[in-house]
N, C-alpha and C positions, 0 to 999 in steps of 0.2 A: 190565438187561443185565450179565452178569458180565464185569468188566474183564479178568480173567485170560484169557478166551477171545477178547478183542476187540482187545487192544493189543499191538503189538510196540514195544519201546523200542530206539532206535538211539543209540549214544553214539560219537562220534568222539574218539579219544584221541591226545594227543601230549604225552608227558612230564608226565602229571598226578600222578605219584607215588602215594603211598598213598591219596590222595583217590579215585582210580578205584575201588579195592576197596570203599571206604565207599559211594560212589555206587551201585555195582552191588548191594551188600548191601541197600540200601533199595529199589532197583528190583525185585529178585527177589521181594520180598514183595508186589508189586503187578501183575506182568505174567507172562504165560506164556512169552514169548520176549524175550530180551535179546541184542542184537547189538552187539558192540564192534568198531569199525573202528579199527585202530591205524595211525596215520600215521608209521610207521618210528620209533617211540620209541627213545631211547637210554638211558632211565633204568630203574628197577626196577618201573615201574607194572604191566607185564604179569606179571612174576615174582610180585609180591605178589598180584595178582588170581588167578592160577592156583594159587598155594599155598593161598589162602584158600578157593577153590571148585574143588577138584581133579576132581570128578566131577559137575559140575552140568550136566545135560542141557539145561536151558533156556538156557544161556549159549553163544553162538557168537562166538568171537574170530576176526576176519579180520585177518591180519597183512599189511601192505603193505610192499614193499621200499623205497619212497620216500614222502616226504610229498607227497601229491597235493592238499592243501588241504582246507578244511572242507567246501565245497560238494560236491566230488567224493567225499569220504569219506561224506557223508550219502547221496549217490546210491547208493554201493556198499552201504551198510546198507539203504537202501530196497529195492534189488533182492533182498536176502536176506530181507526181512520178509514174513511171510505173513498178517498180520492186516488187517482193514479200517480200522483206525486205527493211526497210527504216532506215537509220542512221540519227538521229537528232544530229547535231554537231554545237556547238557554234563557231562563227567566231574567237574567241580568243583561240581555241584549236588547237594543232599541232599533227596530227596523225603520229606516228612512222611507219616505214615500216612494213607491215604485220599485222597491227592492225585490219583492216576490215576483212581480211581473218580469223584471229583467233576468232574474235567475231562471225563471221558467222559460224565457225566450232562449237562453243559452243552452239549457239542457235538452230542449226539443229541436234544436237545429240539426242535430245528428243523433241517429238512433243508438249509436254505440257509447254515448255519454251516460254514465250511470249515476253520477253525483256531481254537484257543483257547490261551491262556497264563495263567499265574498271576503273582503278585507276587513278584519276585525281591528278596531281602533281603541287605544287607551283613552281615558278622559282628556289627556293632553294632546291628543291628535296623532300620536305616534302609532305605528303599526305593531300589532302583537305578533309574537313568534309563531303561533299556531295557524295563522291564516293560510299560509302556503309553506309546505315543508317537504323535505325528503324523508324517506323512511330511515330511522336511526339504526342501521344495521350494526352488528357488534363491532365491526371495524370502524365505522363512522363514529360510534359512541366512544371508542377508545381514542380516536383522533381528537374528538371534542374534549374528553377528559384530560388528555395530556397537553392540550393547547396547540396541537399540531395543525389545527384548522387555519392558523395564521399563515401557513405555507400554501394555502389554496391557490393564491395568485401565481405561484411558481409551478406547482404540480397539482392542478385542479382535480384530476382524476384520482390521484392517490390520497390527497388530503382534503377531501370534499366535506364541507360543513353542511350538516342537515338543516341548520337554521337558515332559511332563505329570505327572511324579511329584511335583511340588510342589503339585498340585491336591489337594483333599480326596479321601480314599479313598472310592469309591462303596460302597454297602451291598449291591449285587447286581451280577452280570455286566453289563458294558456293551460296546457296540460301539466299537472303536478302529480307527485306520488301520494300526497296526503293533504287533507284539509282538516279543520277543526270540527268536532262534534257539536260545538256551540252554535254553529250555523251551517247546516248541511241539508241541501235539497236533494232528495233521492227519488229515483224512478222505481215504482213498485215492481215493474217487470224485472228489474235487476235484482231486487230483494228476493223475489221468488226463485231466482237462479242461485244467488249467492248464499242466502240464508239470513236470518235475523241477527241482531246484536248478540255477541257472546256474553252470556250472563255469568260466566266464570270470573269476569272483571266486576268489581264493585264500584270502583271509581278510578278513572284515568287509564289511558292506553286502549280503551275499548274502541275509540274512533280510529286509532292507528290499525288495530286489528281488522276492522271493517274495511278500511281502505286497502289493506293488503289483500283481503279476500276478493274485493271487487276487481282489483287489477289481475289477480290470478285467474279470474273467470273472463278476462278480456274486456272488462268495462273501463272506460276512461274517466278520469277525475279532472275537473277543470276549476281553475281559480279565476274569479271574475273581479278584476281590479276596480271597476267603477261602481260596484256595490259596496258601500262603506258603512259598516255597522258599529256603533258605539257599544263596547262590551266592558261592563264593570266587573272585570275578572276576579273570581275568588269570593264573591259576596256570600255565596251559599256555604262556604267552608271556613269562614273566619272564626266561628265560634268553637270549632273543634280541629285545630291545626294538626295536632298529633295524630288523631284518627285519620285525617285526610292524608297526611304524609305516609302513614303506614300502608294504606291501601294504594297510594300512588306507587310506592316502591314495590309492593307486592304485585301490582299490575305490570310493572316493568319486567319483573322476573317471569311472569306468565307469558308475556309477549315474546321475549327472547327465547324461552324454552320451546314455545309452540312453533315458531317460524324458523328458528335458526339452530335449534339444538342438535339436529341431525346432519347439518351441512357445514358447520364450522368446527375447527379443531377444538377439542375439549379444553386445551390450555387457554385459548382465547375466550371461550365461554366461561371458564372459571374466573378469568380476569374481569370479565363483564359482571359476573355475579358479585365478586368482591367489591368492584367499583360501585355497584348499586347499593349494597349494604353499608359501605363506607360513607356514601352520600347520605343515606338515612341516618347514620350515627352522627354525622356532622350537622344535619338538620336538627336532630334532637338536642345536640349540644348548644346550638344557636337558640333554640326555644328555652332551654334551661337557663342560659345566660340572660336572656331577655326577662325571664320570670324573676330571677334573683335581682336583676337590676331594678325591676319595678318594685320589688319588696323594699329595696334600699331607699328608693325614692319615697315610698309611702312612710317609712320610718322617719325620714328626715322631715317630711311634711308634718 
């Protein structure tokens, strides 16, 4: 199957800078349709993109007047896509040659595979945590928060760590519980059964939500280790860290309440909620410390 006739790439942009044009440059070599949904960017990312590709018929830029969030942006791009497979790709991801072809090969080998993703790499070459992961159930989240994941080697079923990137890299595609929304090739047929992205999430956890719903409908999710994509994680969120942290923790609460609120003891769910907001408070404290430290440095200078 020719990937250029089968895949639409959807990229949701918000102030990704020059990385957006680099991302699209690599994407244009591998797909027939590229859709950029811009969430009211205020930087030069769209200017650079359109200057670099002034008459590219395969590129469709959708400008939004306000930031509607990642999930809603993905749905807007999905509605504009025309292919049977859609690759959701972050603007800070750089596709290597042949990546789309390989992902398409894996997802089309078996009809019950609904989505596939590759290995996301940091600039130093190390694997990022979101590439292959287990669903962070309330119990797993508590195990992680208390540091009990260190006992996984002794009692793997009880103290299971949902971060799987520390495990040995498999030599072939394997089934996983979740992959990252930064690089997610999805079968349209599966979307029609599962539904679109949940727009109740503004930022973060919407990919976990979708993975949960795919698996609930019987669709498998595969991690493809030989597709390695450089991901400059966090580029779009650097300017507003508090805003991002708030929506990240709010998304965590929505995720846990939606999928586990009725099937876990209220005490455990209460502990999870306390842990989420304590984590948010600690994050705010860290940002405040860094800000005060920067002011001290400025005064000394």
